[in-house]
Each structure stands twice: as C-alpha cells, then as structure tokens.
C-alpha positions in Angstrom: 5.2 0.7 2.9 5.3 -0.7 -0.6 8.3 -1.1 -2.9 11.2 1.0 -1.7 12.4 3.4 -4.5 9.8 2.3 -7.1 8.0 5.7 -7.6 11.2 7.6 -8.3 12.0 5.1 -11.1 8.6 5.9 -12.7 9.0 9.7 -12.4 9.1 10.1 -16.2 5.4 9.2 -16.4 4.3 11.0 -13.3 1.7 13.7 -14.1 0.3 16.3 -11.8 -3.4 16.5 -12.3 -6.0 18.9 -10.8 -8.9 17.3 -9.0 -11.3 18.8 -11.5 -10.0 16.2 -14.0 -11.8 13.6 -11.9 -15.1 15.4 -11.7 -17.9 12.9 -12.0 -15.6 10.0 -11.3 -15.4 7.6 -8.3 -12.1 7.5 -6.5 -11.2 4.8 -4.0 -9.2 6.0 -1.1 -6.9 4.1 1.3 -8.6 5.0 4.5 -5.8 4.0 6.8 -3.4 6.3 4.8 -5.6 9.3 5.7 -5.9 8.0 9.3 -2.2 7.7 9.7 -1.8 11.3 8.4 -4.6 12.4 10.7 -2.9 10.8 13.7 0.0 13.3 13.2 -2.4 16.1 14.2 -3.1 14.6 17.6 -0.4 12.1 18.2 0.4 13.4 21.7 -3.3 13.2 22.8 -3.6 9.6 21.5 -0.3 8.4 23.0 -1.3 9.8 26.4 -4.9 8.4 26.0 -6.6 11.8 26.0 -9.9 12.0 24.1 -9.7 13.5 20.6 -11.5 13.4 17.3 -8.9 15.4 15.3 -8.1 12.3 13.1 -11.8 12.1 12.2 -11.8 15.8 11.3 -8.8 15.2 9.1 -10.4 12.5 7.1 -13.7 14.3 6.7 -12.0 17.5 5.5 -10.4 15.5 2.7 -13.8 13.9 1.9 -15.3 17.4 1.6 -12.5 18.6 -0.7 -13.1 15.6 -3.1 -16.9 16.2 -3.1 -16.4 19.9 -3.8 -14.6 18.9 -7.0 -17.4 16.5 -8.0 -15.5 13.4 -7.0 -17.3 10.5 -5.4 -15.0 9.1 -2.6 -15.1 5.4 -1.8 -13.1 4.8 1.4 -11.4 1.4 1.9 -10.2 0.3 5.3 -7.8 -2.4 6.3 -9.3 -5.5 7.9 -7.6 -8.3 9.7 -3.8 -9.0 9.6 -2.7 -10.9 6.5 -0.9 -14.1 7.6 1.9 -13.5 5.0 2.9 -10.3 6.8 3.0 -11.6 10.3 6.8 -11.2 10.5 6.7 -7.6 9.1 3.9 -6.6 11.5 5.6 -8.0 14.6 8.8 -6.1 13.8 6.8 -2.9 13.2 4.9 -3.4 16.5 8.2 -3.9 18.4 9.7 -0.7 16.9 6.5 1.3 17.8 6.6 0.2 21.4 10.3 1.2 21.7 9.6 4.6 20.2 6.6 5.1 22.4 8.7 4.6 25.6 11.3 7.0 24.3 8.6 9.6 23.5 7.0 9.3 26.9 10.4 9.9 28.6 10.9 13.1 26.4 7.4 14.3 27.4 8.0 13.7 31.1 11.3 15.6 30.8 9.5 18.6 29.5 10.9 18.3 26.0 7.4 18.6 24.4 8.5 19.6 20.9 10.8 16.5 20.6 8.1 14.4 22.2 5.5 15.4 19.7 7.7 14.4 16.8 8.4 11.1 18.5 4.8 10.4 19.3 3.9 11.0 15.6 6.2 8.1 14.6 4.9 5.5 17.1 1.2 6.0 17.6 -0.6 3.3 15.6 -4.1 3.4 14.0 -6.6 1.2 15.9 -9.8 -0.5 14.7 -11.6 1.8 17.2 -10.3 4.9 15.4 -11.4 3.4 12.1 -14.8 2.8 13.6 -15.1 6.5 14.6 -14.3 7.5 11.1 -16.8 5.0 9.7 -19.6 6.5 11.8 -18.7 10.0 10.4 -18.7 8.6 6.8 -22.1 6.9 7.3 -23.5 10.1 8.7 -22.5 11.9 5.5 -23.5 9.2 3.1 -20.0 8.3 2.0 -19.5 4.8 0.6 -16.9 2.7 2.4 -15.8 -0.9 2.8 -13.7 -2.8 5.3 -11.4 -5.2 3.4 -11.1 -8.7 4.7 -7.3 -8.2 4.9 -5.3 -5.5 3.2 -6.8 -2.4 1.7 -4.3 -2.5 -1.2 -5.8 -5.6 -2.8 -9.3 -4.4 -2.2 -8.6 -1.0 -3.8 -7.1 -2.6 -6.9 -10.0 -5.1 -7.1 -12.6 -2.3 -7.0 -10.8 -0.5 -9.8 -10.4 -3.6 -11.9 -14.1 -4.5 -11.6 -15.2 -1.0 -12.5 -16.6 0.0 -9.2 -14.1 3.0 -9.1 -12.2 5.0 -11.7 -9.0 5.6 -9.8 -7.2 5.0 -6.5 -5.8 7.5 -4.1 -3.1 6.0 -1.8 0.4 6.4 -0.4 1.5 2.9 -1.2 3.4 1.9 -4.4 2.1 -1.7 -4.0 -1.0 -0.5 -5.8 1.0 -0.4 -9.0 2.1 -4.0 -8.5 -1.5 -5.1 -7.8 -2.3 -3.7 -11.3 -3.8 -0.3 -10.5 -4.6 1.5 -13.8 -4.7 5.1 -12.5 -3.0 5.5 -9.1 -2.9 8.8 -7.4 -0.5 10.1 -4.8 0.3 13.3 -2.9 -3.0 15.0 -2.5 -2.3 18.7 -2.1 -5.2 20.4 -0.3 -3.9 23.8 -1.3 -3.3 23.4 -5.0 -6.0 20.7 -5.2 -3.8 18.4 -7.2 -2.5 14.8 -7.2 0.3 13.0 -8.8 -1.0 10.4 -11.2 0.8 7.2 -12.5 -1.1 5.4 -15.2 -0.4 1.9 -16.1 -1.0 2.5 -19.8 2.0 4.7 -19.8 4.5 2.2 -18.3 6.0 1.7 -21.8 7.2 5.3 -21.8 9.2 4.9 -18.6 12.7 6.3 -19.1 14.6 7.1 -15.9 17.9 6.1 -14.4 18.4 3.3 -17.0 15.0 1.8 -16.3 13.1 1.0 -19.5 9.8 -0.8 -19.2 8.7 -0.9 -22.9 7.5 -4.4 -23.8 7.4 -5.5 -20.2 4.4 -7.6 -19.1 2.5 -7.2 -15.8 4.2 -10.4 -14.7 7.7 -9.0 -15.4 6.9 -5.8 -13.6 5.5 -7.8 -10.6 8.7 -10.0 -10.5 10.9 -6.9 -10.5 8.9 -5.3 -7.7 9.0 -8.4 -5.5 12.8 -8.9 -6.1 13.3 -5.3 -5.1 11.9 -6.1 -1.6 8.3 -5.8 -0.5 6.2 -6.4 2.6 5.9 -10.1 1.8 9.5 -10.8 1.0 12.8 -8.9 1.8 15.2 -8.3 -1.1 18.2 -10.5 -1.6 21.0 -8.9 0.5 22.8 -6.3 -1.6 20.2 -6.3 -4.4 18.1 -3.1 -4.4 15.6 -1.9 -7.0 18.1 -1.0 -9.8 20.1 -4.2 -9.3 17.0 -6.3 -9.4 16.0 -4.6 -12.7 19.4 -5.1 -14.3 19.5 -8.8 -13.2 16.0 -9.5 -14.5 16.6 -7.6 -17.7 19.6 -9.8 -18.4 18.4 -13.2 -17.1 14.6 -12.9 -17.8 13.2 -14.9 -14.9 13.7 -14.9 -11.1 14.9 -18.6 -11.3 17.6 -17.6 -13.8 18.6 -14.6 -11.7 19.0 -16.7 -8.5 20.9 -19.4 -10.4 23.3 -16.8 -11.8 23.8 -15.1 -8.4 24.7 -18.4 -6.8 27.1 -19.4 -9.6 28.9 -16.1 -9.0 29.1 -16.5 -5.3 26.3 -14.2 -4.2 24.6 -15.4 -1.0 20.9 -16.1 -1.7 18.7 -17.6 1.0 18.1 -21.3 0.4 14.3 -20.9 0.5 14.2 -17.6 -1.5 12.4 -19.0 -4.6 9.8 -20.8 -2.4 9.2 -17.5 -0.5 9.1 -15.6 -3.8 6.3 -17.8 -5.0 4.3 -17.2 -1.8 4.9 -13.4 -2.1 3.6 -13.5 -5.7 0.5 -15.4 -4.6 -0.3 -12.5 -2.2 -0.2 -10.1 -5.1 -2.3 -12.4 -7.3 -4.7 -14.2 -5.1 -5.2 -12.4 -1.8 -8.8 -12.5 -0.5 -11.0 -9.4 -1.2 -14.7 -8.6 -0.7 -16.9 -8.5 -3.8 -19.6 -5.8 -3.1 -21.9 -7.1 -5.9 -21.8 -10.8 -4.8 -21.5 -9.8 -1.1 -18.9 -12.5 -0.4 -15.1 -13.0 -0.2 -13.3 -13.9 -3.4 -9.7 -14.3 -4.6 -8.3 -11.1 -6.1 -7.6 -13.3 -9.2 -9.1 -16.7 -9.8 -6.9 -19.6 -8.6 -6.1 -22.9 -10.3 -7.9 -25.4 -8.2 -5.5 -28.1 -9.3 -2.5 -26.2 -7.9 -4.1 -24.5 -4.9 -3.8 -26.0 -1.5 -4.6 -25.2 2.2 -1.1 -23.9 2.8 -1.5 -21.3 0.1 -5.0 -20.4 1.3 -3.7 -19.8 4.8 -0.9 -17.6 3.5 -3.0 -15.2 1.5 -5.9 -15.3 3.9 -8.5 -18.0 4.5 
C-alpha cells in the first residue's frame, strides 16, 4: 500500500489536527480503506460466509463522526482493476488464498483466537460489500463516487479540481499524486487526524532527507524509485538509498547509468517500466463529476500518447 517508508521520512511536517479544524470543509475519503478496517470487525463471519453488516456499521459510524464536526464527507470507492497493477494484484490474491486456507484450518482445530487474527489478514473487500455501503450512504444523503480504476487518483483529482478540501486515506500514494492536505490515522476517541500538507514539503528535515527546492517531478521520481505498486524498487535500493542517489545524480537515467557503471544489477527494462509507472501517477483515468465523463488525471500529449500507454493506465 503506497510507498514503503515514505511517511516516516516526512514526520517533521506531520501535524495532529482536531476534526473541528475542518468544520465547513468537504473531505474526500478512501472508502475501501474504511471497508478494509471494517472487515476486521467481522472477518470470521465473512470468511465463513455468514451474513453480517458490521463493515457497513463501521463506515457509517465514521461518517457520523465527520458530520458531527461539521465536515462534509465525500466517499470514493475503487472501481475496476488497473492494468498496470495486474502483477501486484495477482500476487496479493495468491497470498490471500493461502492465508485463508491456513485460517480455516485453525478454526476447525478450535483455535478461534488465532483463526480470527488470520481471517483478518486474508478476507478481501468485494464489490458487493461496497454496494451495501453505497446503499447506506445514499440513504443518509452522503456524496460518493466509484472511480473508474483506483480511488487514489480519483481522490487527488477531486482535491485538485476544488471539489474537496482535503483527503482522508491510509495510502502514502496520495502525496505522490499531488495531494495538498492528506490526512491519516483518524482517531475516533480524540477526534484527530495526522495531516501532511504539500506546501510544507520544503520544511522536511528527517533522517538526512531534505526536500527544500524539490519539484513535484523530483518527489515523484524519488517515490517511484523507492518502490511502488506500479514498479518494485531496484534490488538493494530502499527509500533512503533512492533519495541519496537522486540527490547526487539528479535524474533516474543518471542514477541507473551510475549504478550499472559501479556493478549494481539493474533490470534491463527498468527505465521503460519506470516511464510506465510515472504515467500511472500522471495520466491515470478518473471520473470528472462536472463533465460526467472519464478524463486523464492530467492532460496527455497526443503526439506522444499511444494505445499501449492507454491500456496501461486504463482505457
């Protein structure tokens, strides 16, 4: 989920804010993030195919909290699978199936506590579950949208176009998509969130990471090189190593050239795959609520765009 280790590197600009600070504002919420958390309250029932609506109750309780503090929630659901993540999704599905079989064996053996923990790691959110939540949202007049592909791009697009004022998620990818005020860690007891604001990136000072003067493109390059859902990192190069290399050599092309000159193994097609990964962050398909049609997250250059790229980021 997102860029491994990114948020800790940005901890110097993390601010804990009370929900009252967002009174009168519209906050877009990653609906599947809440659904995944809600699943943990009824994972055993879902895995054993017993009827339950606890995951719906979980989502609606968070909606009520936001409304209590004068926030207008705008729930965004994932849509179809993004072609660029096919390999990632297949691997996740394989791991879920293996974990589910293990959990069922624990349950059959009477080890219910262990089984519950295992079920929570392997039960996936289905479109039918999202539909049940959508029905509850509609009944309460809560605005929602189903993204054509990933919620991340849709959330960032809504904020960029002024439809919402902030984004509540669990995924650090939102910062790479250009989120301006991205909220994490909703605490229902203290009624607080942790906020990361893009305007403060220049003040980042943690573990040797200094982002002063960095452009959005440089930040995006760093994130992709660190390893993301669209492209694994170069073996042995984690988030700090990617930062140091990019700081010294300026571009991903220069970094790869230097790595190879110094004997580090870099996949032959890495730069081509890097380019495709960047296209996912820049040009993924999203839904425009005003025009009521699909658009690219950012406009594409028609002279450079082709069918292969279109299929990669979503036709």
